[in-house]
N, C-alpha and C positions, 0 to 999 in steps of 0.2 A: 377193262381195267388196266391200270399201269402200276407196276411196282418199281421203285427206284432203290437201289442199294449203292451207297457211296463206298468206293474202294480207295483206301489211302494211297496217295501218290499217283493214282491213275485217273480217277474221276467217277462219274456216275454210270452204272450199268442198269439198263432198263429192261423190264419184261413186260411186253404188251400182249394182252389177250386174256384168256380165262385160265383159272387154276381150279380144275375139278377136284372135289374132295374125296370121291369114292374110287378113283383110279389114278394110275400114274399120269403125270402131265407130259404131253408130247410137245416138245419145244424145238424150234428151228434156230440154228446159228448160221448167220450169213457168211458170204465169201468176202474176200479182200476187195474193198471199195464196192461192196454189194448192198443192195437194198435189204432191209430187215424182213420184208414180206417174202414168204416162200414162193418158189415157182408153182405155177398152176398145177403141175403134175402131183404135187404132194400137199397142196394147201388144204385139201378136204380132210386130212387127218391131223392137222396141226391145231393144238390148243392155244399156243402162244409163241412169240418170237423174242429172242434176246437181241438187244441193240447194244453193241459193244461200245465202250468209251471212245469218243472221237468220231462216231457216226450219228447222223441225224441229230436228234435233240439230246443224245447222251454225251454230255460235254466232258472235256478233259479237265483234270485238275490244273490249276495255274502252274504248279511245280512239276507237272508231268513232262518227262523228256522222252524222246523217241526210243531210246534203248529199253524202255519199260514195256513198250507195246508189242511184245512178242507173243507167239502162239502160247508159250508156257504161262506167261503172266496173265494173258486173257483167260486161259483155262482155269487158273487158280481163282480168278475173279468170278468166273461162272460158278465154280464149285462153292465159293463163299456165298454167292447169291442164292444158290439152291439150298445150302445149309440154313440160310436166313429164312427162306420160305418154309423149310422143314417139311417137305413131302417128296415122294418118289417121282423121278423124271425119266423119260425116254428122250434122248437127244438125237436130232437129225442134223448132221453137219454137212455143209456145202463148201468144198474146197478148203480155204483157210478154216472155215467153221468145222470141218471134219477133224482137223488137227487140234483145234481148240477143244472140241468135244473129247478127244482122247486124253488130253491133259486134265480136263475137268474130271473125267471118270476115274483118273488115278488119284484124285484128291478128295472124293466123297463117296460113301457107300449108298447115298441116296439116288445115284444114277444107276438104273436097272439095266438099260439097254442102249446101244448105239446103232444108228444107221448112218453110214458114211458114203458119200458119193463125190465124184469129181476129185479124186485124190490128187493133191498137188505134188510136184516134184519135191523130193527130200533127199538128204544124204548127199553123196557125190553128184548126183544128177541136178542138185539145186545150186551148185557152186556158182555157175555163170549167172543164174537168176538173182542170187543174193548180191553179187557184185553190181548187177544192173540196178537193183533197187537202191544200193548204197550210192551209186553215182547220181541217180535221180534225186535222192534226198540231199546230197551235198550241193547239187546245182540249184535247188530251189531257195534262192536268197531273198526274193520279194515277190509281190503280186504280179509285176510285169513279166518276170521270168516264168512264173507259174502259168499265166495266160498264154504265153508263147508255147510252153510245154503242152498245154491242152490242145493247141492248134496242130501241133506235130503228130499227136496220137489220134486225133479225130478221124474216124473212118477206119482206123486200125483196131479200135477198141469197141466192145459191145455197147449199144445205146444205153442199156441200163447202168453200166459202170460209168460211162461218160456223164450220165445224169447225176450220179453221186459225186463224181470228181468236180463237176462244175458248181456244185453246191457246197463244196468243202473249202474252208479257208486254206490259203497257201501254207500257213504255218502249221496247221493241223496235218495237211497232206505230207509235208516234209517229215513230221514225226511218224506218221503211219508208214511211210516208205522206209524210214530208218528201222522201225520195228520189224518190217518184213525182211529187211536185209540181215537181221540178226536171228530170224526165226528158222527153226529146223525141228525135225522130229528126232528126239533122243530114243534110239531103239530100246534102251533099258526101261523106258516108261511103259512099253507094251507088256513087259513081263509083269507089271503091277495090275494089269487089267484082269478082272474076273467076270465082267459082264458079258452078256451075249452081244455079238457084233454082226451086223449085216453090211456087206460091201455091195453097193449097187454099181454094176459095170455096164449094164445095157440101157439104163435109163437116159443117159446123156452121151453124146458123141465125145470122144477124146480129142484133145488138142495139145498144143505145145506145152501149155502150163499143166495139163492133166493127162499125161500119156498113159497108155495101158501099162507101161513098165512100172509106173508109180503104184498103180492098183495092185499089180502082181507082187511087187516088193513088199507092200504092206500085208498082203495076203500071206506071204511066207512068214513074216514076223509074227502074225497073229496065230499061225499054226503052231509056232514054237512057244506060245504063251499059255496061260491058264484060261484065257477068254474062250467062250463058246462061239465058234464061227458058224453063222447061219447061212445056208445057201440063199442066194439072191432070189431064186424062184420061189422060196418059201417066205419071202420078206413080209407077206401079209400077216404072218404069225407074230411079227414084232409088235403089232398094234392091238393085240388081244387085250 
């Protein structure tokens, strides 16, 4: 099944999959320029996936501008969608999806648990990356430039992300990059979390975008919050 919720100024947010009635819904939130289908390692526990506006068939509103497409705005959109469905959720967030899940959990009590992995750079460690995304967004003036941009990053970017980029309109990609350039994690939002949180650090290898330092920094923030931090080795308990 597919549920569509229209978010003012942003566009449509889609939920693809099943919504069980007798237990919390386990939902996946994808990475930046990622597919909405979860990785094989966790697909067996997923009930459904969120498709954020600007991705796949989840279209952007005509009036949507790139500055709206931040982690925080996406998180609020996910929270509104969950409130519309009106049932309990467990969110599994991948990279950007992890940060979107955090913001969503701060805006609705219907999110019971979070499982976060491939934590992206945030805070001071994200400064250079934000500037890089800003420069990319500024440079994408038309389809020809976008096609040239894709040629320059082919072979340096994962096949899955290249597949999404190649199917994304240049004007949409421009807005998504602008949103990424303005995205960061406000540490104060962590203090609002009361849900149980699992950080998976051994499931996927770290890289430049998702260094161990980012995982460790988020771990420290969560320890100072009211959230219940669950050991990754006990992550199976998340899905009870």
